[in-house]
Every structure is written in C-alpha cells, then in structure tokens.
C-alpha positions as CSV (number, residue, x, y, z in Angstrom):
1,X,-12.5,7.4,20.9
2,X,-13.2,7.4,24.6
3,X,-11.5,4.1,25.1
4,X,-8.6,4.6,22.7
5,X,-7.5,8.2,23.2
6,X,-6.6,10.5,26.1
7,X,-9.5,13.0,26.2
8,X,-7.0,15.8,26.7
9,X,-5.4,15.0,23.3
10,X,-7.8,16.2,20.5
11,X,-8.5,13.6,17.8
12,X,-11.3,12.8,15.4
13,X,-12.2,9.6,13.4
14,X,-14.8,10.2,10.7
15,X,-16.4,7.6,8.6
16,X,-16.6,9.4,5.3
17,X,-18.1,6.7,3.1
18,X,-19.6,3.2,3.5
19,X,-20.1,1.1,0.4
20,X,-21.6,-2.4,0.5
21,X,-24.1,-4.7,-1.2
22,X,-26.3,-4.4,-4.2
23,X,-29.8,-5.0,-2.8
24,X,-31.4,-4.2,0.5
25,X,-32.4,-7.9,1.1
26,X,-29.0,-9.5,0.3
27,X,-26.2,-9.6,2.8
28,X,-23.1,-8.3,1.0
29,X,-19.8,-10.3,0.8
30,X,-17.9,-7.1,1.2
31,X,-18.3,-3.6,2.7
32,X,-15.8,-0.8,2.4
33,X,-15.5,2.0,4.9
34,X,-13.3,5.0,4.2
35,X,-12.2,6.9,7.3
36,X,-10.4,10.1,8.1
37,X,-8.2,10.2,11.2
38,X,-7.2,13.7,12.5
39,X,-5.1,14.7,15.5
40,X,-2.7,17.4,16.4
41,X,0.1,15.0,17.4
42,X,1.6,12.3,15.1
43,X,1.9,9.8,18.0
44,X,-1.8,10.1,18.7
45,X,-2.5,9.5,15.0
46,X,-0.3,6.4,14.9
47,X,-2.1,5.0,18.0
48,X,-5.5,5.6,16.5
49,X,-4.6,3.9,13.2
50,X,-3.3,0.9,15.1
51,X,-6.4,0.8,17.2
52,X,-8.7,0.9,14.1
53,X,-6.8,-2.1,12.6
54,X,-6.9,-4.0,15.9
55,X,-10.6,-3.4,16.5
56,X,-11.6,-4.3,13.0
57,X,-9.8,-7.6,13.2
58,X,-11.1,-8.4,16.6
59,X,-14.7,-7.6,15.6
60,X,-14.4,-10.0,12.6
61,X,-13.1,-12.8,14.9
62,X,-15.9,-12.1,17.4
63,X,-18.5,-12.2,14.6
64,X,-17.1,-15.4,13.2
65,X,-16.3,-13.8,9.9
66,X,-14.9,-16.2,7.3
67,X,-11.8,-14.1,6.7
68,X,-9.8,-11.3,8.3
69,X,-10.7,-7.8,7.2
70,X,-8.2,-6.0,5.0
71,X,-7.2,-2.7,6.7
72,X,-5.3,-0.5,4.3
73,X,-3.9,2.7,5.8
74,X,-3.1,5.6,3.5
75,X,-1.1,7.9,5.6
76,X,-2.7,11.2,4.5
77,X,-1.4,14.3,6.1
78,X,-0.3,15.3,9.5
79,X,-1.6,18.3,11.4
80,X,-0.9,21.8,10.1
81,X,1.1,23.6,12.7
82,X,1.2,27.4,12.7
83,X,4.6,28.5,14.1
84,X,3.7,30.8,17.1
85,X,6.5,33.3,16.4
86,X,5.8,33.5,12.7
87,X,2.1,33.8,13.4
88,X,2.6,36.7,15.8
89,X,4.8,38.5,13.3
90,X,2.5,38.0,10.3
91,X,-0.6,38.9,12.3
92,X,1.1,42.1,13.4
93,X,1.9,43.0,9.8
94,X,-1.6,42.2,8.6
95,X,-3.1,44.2,11.5
96,X,-1.0,47.2,10.5
97,X,-2.1,46.9,6.9
98,X,-5.8,46.0,7.2
99,X,-6.7,47.1,10.7
100,X,-7.1,44.8,13.7
101,X,-10.8,44.3,13.1
102,X,-10.0,42.7,9.8
103,X,-7.6,40.1,11.3
104,X,-9.0,37.5,13.6
105,X,-7.0,34.8,15.2
106,X,-9.0,31.6,15.5
107,X,-8.5,28.5,17.7
108,X,-7.0,25.4,16.0
109,X,-9.3,23.2,13.9
110,X,-9.2,19.6,13.0
111,X,-9.3,20.1,9.2
112,X,-7.6,17.7,6.9
113,X,-5.1,19.7,4.9
114,X,-1.9,19.1,3.0
115,X,-0.4,22.6,3.7
116,X,1.4,21.5,6.8
117,X,3.6,19.2,4.7
118,X,5.4,22.3,3.2
119,X,6.8,23.4,6.5
120,X,7.8,19.9,7.4
121,X,9.5,19.3,4.1
122,X,11.4,22.6,4.2
123,X,12.2,22.2,8.0
124,X,11.0,25.8,8.2
125,X,8.4,27.6,10.3
126,X,5.1,27.9,8.4
127,X,1.7,29.6,8.8
128,X,-1.6,28.9,7.1
129,X,-3.9,31.8,6.7
130,X,-7.6,31.7,6.1
131,X,-9.1,34.4,4.0
132,X,-12.6,35.7,4.3
133,X,-14.3,35.3,0.9
134,X,-17.9,35.9,1.5
135,X,-19.7,38.9,0.0
136,X,-20.0,41.7,2.5
137,X,-23.8,41.7,2.6
138,X,-24.0,38.0,3.3
139,X,-21.2,38.2,5.9
140,X,-23.1,41.1,7.7
141,X,-26.4,39.1,7.5
142,X,-25.0,36.4,9.8
143,X,-24.0,38.9,12.5
144,X,-20.7,37.3,13.3
145,X,-21.9,33.7,13.4
146,X,-19.5,32.1,10.9
147,X,-21.1,28.7,11.3
148,X,-24.0,30.1,9.2
149,X,-21.7,30.6,6.2
150,X,-20.7,27.8,3.9
151,X,-17.2,26.4,4.5
152,X,-14.4,26.1,2.0
153,X,-15.3,22.5,1.1
154,X,-19.1,23.0,0.9
155,X,-21.0,22.8,-2.3
156,X,-22.4,26.2,-1.4
157,X,-19.1,27.9,-1.1
158,X,-19.1,30.9,-3.5
159,X,-16.4,33.5,-2.9
160,X,-16.9,37.1,-4.0
161,X,-14.2,36.9,-6.7
162,X,-12.7,40.4,-7.0
163,X,-12.4,41.4,-3.4
164,X,-11.2,37.9,-2.4
165,X,-8.5,37.9,-5.0
166,X,-7.3,41.4,-4.2
167,X,-7.3,40.9,-0.5
168,X,-5.6,37.5,-0.8
169,X,-2.8,38.9,-3.1
170,X,-2.3,41.8,-0.7
171,X,-2.1,39.6,2.3
172,X,0.4,37.3,0.7
173,X,2.5,40.3,-0.4
174,X,2.4,41.8,3.0
175,X,3.5,38.5,4.6
176,X,6.3,38.1,2.1
177,X,7.6,41.6,2.7
178,X,7.4,41.1,6.4
179,X,9.5,37.9,6.2
180,X,12.0,39.6,3.9
181,X,12.3,42.5,6.3
182,X,10.9,45.1,3.9
183,X,8.1,47.6,4.4
C-alpha cells in the first residue's frame, strides 16, 4: 500500500483466503488468493486493482514461474457514501425522537457493503444507519468501548431481538416521515 497509494487517500487490501496444495511437503501447482479492496474513491480502487494485477504478474516473471498468473477481478461494491445534508436531517429527526445520547455519529469505516449501490442506482442521496443491537447489560459492561462488542459479521453477534426490532422499525419510520415532510 505504501508504494501504490497516496497515504492521504484511505484504502485497504485484505487477503481474505489463501488456498493451495494438498500436503505440507509438496509444492503446489496452484495457489488461490482472494482479496478485498476497499477505498472511499473509485479512482483509488481502480488504481489498486491495476496495481495488484501488475505486481502479481511481475512477481511471477521475477520468480521464473512457468506461466503468468490469472488475475480475475470481481468488481464488488464501491464505497457507501452518506449524503451530508440527508445525514444531518435524519440525525436531527432521530435526536428529537430518541434523544441526542441515543444517536451517535461515527467516523467513516472501510466496511465492504452493497448498500451504497442503492443511492448510485437511483441517483439519489442515501444514508446508511447502524443500529445498536446489544443487550443493555452487555453494552453497559463495556463502558463505551464498542471494540469489545462483536461486530455485525462476527460469529458472536447476537442482537437482543425485541428492542432491536422495535428501535429499528421506529428509526426507519422516523426517517421516512422526515423525508416525506410529515411529523
């Protein structure tokens, strides 16, 4: 990353899986790596994808590999962008409904999410909300350190069903009424 990307442009390349070989003492004919590339800007993403292909092919040549590696790029999803004006409006409505202590604005994250495609497809401003789903006692036990709670894609994620569903339905209703101009 340090040689391929401007350090002021956030980006992440994650090796999610590596599969190769059948025995520890046999050099495999093939190894498959599956990567995730994340960035806030599409031009940064395109540059990183081109760099991955260029570097993989150059490393194969440098190592004297018998054939060029196959680099297959599945485009995945671009960054989810919360429209600032819509965000301010919906946060205000949620603050009024739930109280400002219940609504917390967070900095952008490098999550991989398909939600952003909705706004792009509709050519409309969009906003993705995160809903707290942890049981109150467990939430209070971490004393504000959210890193101590399992994330959405963790095998330990276990939302408290009833309050999560009620709060989620209420939040979506409040957002819809705000957008429609109704109280």
